[in-house]
N, C-alpha and C positions, 0 to 999 in steps of 0.2 A: 640232163643238161647240167653242165658244171656251174659252180657258183659264179654269178655275174662279176665281170671284171671292172665294173664301175660305169659302163656306158648304158646299162640297162638294169633296172630294179623293179621287181614286182612287189616290193615291200610297202607296207603302210607308212605313210608320212607321219612322223611322230607329232605333228602339230594338230590342227583342228580341221577336220577329223583325221583319223589315221587311215589315209588312203594312199594308193600307190602312185608312183610317178616314174616315167622313164628318165634316167639321169641326164640324158642328152637333150631332153625337151623341157623338163620342168625346172622351176626354180626352187623346188623343195629339196631340203637336205635329207632325202629318203635313205633309210638304211637298206642294205643289200642282202638281208638274211632270209628273205622269203623263199618258200619252197618253189620248185619248178612246176610246170604242168604235170598232171598225173601220168602222162605218157613218157615223161623224161626218165633218165636213169637216176641212180641214187644221189641224194643230196644231203649235205651235212645238217640241214635244218628240217628235213622231212621227219615228221613226228610219227612214232609208232601208234597203232590204232588205239591202244589202251589210254594213251595220253590225250589223243583227240577226243575220245569218249568222255574223259574226265572234264576237259575244258568245255565240251559241249554241254555237259550236265550243269557245270557251274554257271555258264552264261544263260542257259535256258532257265535255271532257277531264278536268276536275277530278273529276267524279263517277265516271268510269270508272277512273281511276288510284286514287282514294281507296278505292272499294269493293273493287276487285280486290286492291290492295296490302294493305289491312288484313285482308281475309279470309285472305290467304296468311300473314300474321303470326300470326293466330289458329290456323291449321292447324299451323304450325311448332311452336308451343308445346304445343298440346294433343295432337298426334300423336307427339311425341317426349318420352319420359320425362325425358331429360337436361335438357330445356329448362324443366321445370316448377319454376322457382325462385320466390322471393318477388317479385323484381323483375319477372320475366316475367309473373307473375300480374297485376300492375298494368298491364303493357304490353298484355296481352290485354284488360283492361277499357278501356284507352285506345283500342285499335284498334277495339273494338266500338262505342264512343261515336262515334268519327270516321267509321266506315263508315255507321252509322245516320244521322248528321248529313248526310253527303253524299247518301245514297240517299233520305232522307225529307224533306229540307229544301231543299237547294241549288237543284235544278231548279224546284221548285214556287214558291219565292220569286222566282226569276229570271223565270219566266213571268208571275207577278203584277206584278212591277216593270215588265216590258216592255209588258204589255197593259193594266194598270190594271183588270183584271177578274178576279174569283175564280171559277174554273171547277170547284172540287173539293168543294163541298158544305159543310154546316154542321159535321158531325162532324170533317172534316179541317181545317176552319178552327180549331176548338178545339185539335186536336192540333198544328197548325202554329204556333200561338201559344205552346203549352206546351212542346213537345219541344226546340226549340233551346236554351233556357236549361238544361234538364235535361242535354242531351248535353255542352254546353260545361262545365258544372259538373263532370260526371263526368270529362271529359278533364283539366281543369286540376288537379283534386284527386287524380287518379291520378298525375300528375306530382309533385305535392306529397308524396304518400305515398312515392314512390320516393326523393325527395330526403331525406326524414326517415329512411327505411330505410338509405340509403347513409351518412348522417351517423352513425347509431348503429353501423353495421358498421365504420366506419373510425375514428371518434373513440373509441368505447367497445366494442372488439371482443369483450371477455370477457362482455358481457351476452348472454343468450339471444336468438337471432334470432326473428323472427315465425314462428309455426307456420302450417300450412295453414289451420287453423280460424280463427285470428286474422286472417289475410289475407282470408278470405272474409267475415268479420264487418265488416272495414274497408270492403271493396268494397260490401257491402250497405248499410252506413251512408252511404256517399257517395251512392248512388242515392236513398236515402230523403230525405236532406237536399236533394238536387237536385229531387226531386218537390215537396217542401214550398216551396222557393223559387219554383218555376215555377207553382205552383197558381193564384195570382191571375190569371195570363194565361189559363188555361183557364176560370176562373170567370167572367171578364168578357168573354169572346169573344162576338162577335155577327156575324150575317149580315144584310145589308140588301139586298133586291132592289129595284132601281130601273129605270126605263126605259132599256134599252140596256146595263145592266151590273149585276153583283152584287158587293158589297163585303164583305170580311172585315176585322174590326177589333176592337179592345179598347176597351170603353166603361167608363172608370173612374168610379165613383160620385161622386167629389169633384172632378172636373175635371182640367185639365192639370197643376196643381201636384202632384197625387198621382201622376200618370203619370210626371212628370219625377223625382220623389223616388224612386219605385220603381226606375226604371232606373239612377239613380245608385247606389242600394244594390246593384243587380245588378252593375254595373261594378266596384264596390269588392270584392264577394264573389267574383266569378269572374275578376277580372283583377288588381287592385292588391294585395289581401291575399295570395293565393297566390304571386304573383310576388315579393313582399317576403320571404315565408318561404323560398322557394327561393333567392332571392338571398343571404340570410344563410347558409343551410345550405351551399350550394355554395361560397361564399367561404371558410368555415371549412374545409370539406373540401379545397378547392384549396390553401389555405395549408398544410394538413397533408401533402398528397401531393406538392406541388411547392414546398414552402417553402424548400428548400435542399438542397445536397449532403449525403449521409450517408456519409462516408468509411469508416466501419467496416462498412457493410452490404454484404458481399460474398457472402453465402449465395445460391446459385442459386434456391432455393425462395422465399426472401423476395423477391428481385428479380422473380421470375415473378409472384408474387401482387401486388406493388406495381404492376407494369405492367398487370395485369388490372384492378385497381381504377381506375387512371388512365384506362384505355380506357372503362370503364363510365361514369365521371363525366364524361369529355369528351363522350361521345355524348349523355348526358342533358342536359348544359348546352346543346348545340346544339339539341336538341329544344325545350327551354324558350325559348331565345332566338328560335327560329323562330316558335313560337306567339305570343310577345310582339310580334314585328315584324308578323306577319300581322293581328293583331286591333287594333293601335293605331290605324291610320287609320280603321277603322270606328267605334271609340269616339269619336275626335275628331270625326268627321262628325256623329254623333248629338248630341254636346254643342253643337257650333257651330250646327247647324240648329235645335236647340231654343231656344237663347238668341237667335240672330239669325235670326228666321224669314223675313226678307226674302231670305235666301240660297236659300230654297226656290223662288223664281221666277227665279233666275239661269239663263240658257239652257244652261249646261253642267252643271247640278246633277245631271241624270239620269246623265250619264256618270261624274261623280264618285261617285255612289252605286253604280252598277254595278261600277266599278273597286274601290271599297273593300269591297263585299260579296264580290266575286270573290276578293280577296286574303284575306279572313277565311275563306271556304270552302276556299280552297286549303291552309290549314293542315292540313286533314284528309288530304292526300295526301303530305305531305313525310316523315312519320315512317317509313313503310316504306322509302323511298329512303335515309334516314339509317341505318336499321338495316342495310340491305343493304351500304352503302358502308363502315360503320365496325365491323361485328361479323362475324367470320368464320363463326360458326355460323348466324346469320340469312342470311348470304350463301350458305352451303351449302344452307340450307333453300329459298331462292328458286331456286337452281339445280335442286334436285330438283322443285320445283313446276312449273318451266318446262322440264323436260328434254326435252319433246316438240318444243321449238323447235330447228331445225337448227343454229343458231349457239350453243347452250348445251351446254357439255361438263361432265358431272358426273364428277369423278375419284373414285378410291377414297378419297382423303383427305377429300373432301367428304362422302361417305357415313359415314366414320368419325367426323367431327365431331359428327354428330347421334346416332349409335348407340352410341358409346363411353360407358362409365360415367362418372359425374360424379366418381368417386374414383380416383385413380391410386395403385397400390401403390408403397411406398417400402421400400428395403432398409435401413432404419435400425434401430439397436438400440432397446431399450425406453426409452432415454433420449431425451427430446425437450424442447426448451426454446423458450419464446416470451418475448421480451423487447422492450420498447419504450423502455428507458432506458439509462443509462450502465453498469449492472451486469447481471450474468447470474446467475439463480438456478438451482440444479440439483436435480432430484428423481429418485430412482432407483425403478425398478419394484420394489415389495416382493416380487413373485412370484419374482424372481431372487435367491435367497438365496446363490448361489454366491459365495464371497468372491473367488475368482480373477477371475470376470467383473466384480465390482464394482471390483476393483483396476484391471482394464484400462479400465473406463469412467472411473474417476477420472483415469487418465493421459491418456486421449483427450480428456476435458473440459479438462484443464489445457493440453494442446497447443492445443485450439481457442481457449481463452481467451487464450493468449499470442499467437496469430496474429491475433486480432480477428475471426475468422470468425463471421458471423451475429450480431454484436453491434452496438450502436448507441451507442458511447461518446460520439461527438461529435454525436449527434442533438439537434435543437432541440425534439423532442417531449418532453412532460412527463407521459406516461401512466405508470401504475403498472406496475412489472415483475411478470411472472407466469410461472409454469412449470407444466407438467403432464406426465404420462406419456402418450406418444403411443400411438395404436392402430396397427394394421398399415397403415392407409390414412390419407392426409391429403388434404383437398379442395384443389384448385387453381383452382376456379371462383370467380369473384367476381361474382355477380349474373347471369351467363349460363351 
């Protein structure tokens, strides 16, 4: 079959997701480079077997690593009580969305892009047009929720943290909004059976302009807007945590908590930047081929599409690798998950990382101070009415104030000073 003359295309739509559309039926600006059915004659976009094998290996590796890695992340958090924090709840949601995207979307779209024929039926056609937007929306807004939570925890630490119930409500709301955004893709999905091939496409009622407008809105909502929010929040958090030296802050516990906060923020910034880099070429590809449709007949356009789509799908496999490299508890969890491998050694320290309580006992007196400004306020436990103990506490506090321990006299932060009576335990975990 000769190259389509514009009235028929078996090519993937470069929007969400990359599926095919007959040019005379669909509102999608679908390119026309896809190969013909296998029974057809030579075609300029028909790939040699060695190239098909390489692309198959590349896509297969993404699916295998993404599904396995994200399932391990989910297991680490759900199977270990210490890991069930607010941040990790959003990471579980992110891992589920990524694993589902890799398992239910990547290979099916790759096969369709490679063969130009839909083999998987009408119901899966609707699902395949619907689910990718849903999964990407859930992924990016899980990252956004983590960014906002980190912002609140670091910039305004005295406000109550999200409860488990509130976290579940936020996660549920993310998925509901994702379903609503993706619903038009499901509503307008169609199957067309033609001689030699079956096509799956989205038929928009008002034509190509409606299709283009919808996908621009999707790009804004699942890429530009959340990245803008995360960019602002992490910039403010970064300036707070790395804004300058704090000469007066010599308290070991404060320094430990500061390092923990920095590690969490650093890891999440890497996750967000990785997502942005992986999806940017795909969005650029869609916009350029929609505006300049002559690009769809360029002889290398199929390779450009397969490369950009592979990079976008590969975003689902990087997060578990990042967690394992940058977080000691996730690293311990991965070691336990793969302890059957002969080259994986699980130490007693690794087991302790996941089994130990989230709260460490401290041999402090009932006096505990928290300050983020140039002064320190002191509150005594009213249960200790002993005047001698109060006198000793006064002298100890005076010595601590003179030496500058645990104070932030020279800090650039401008948060309100606060103090409270400590319990017997204080948390040293920051997000993990």
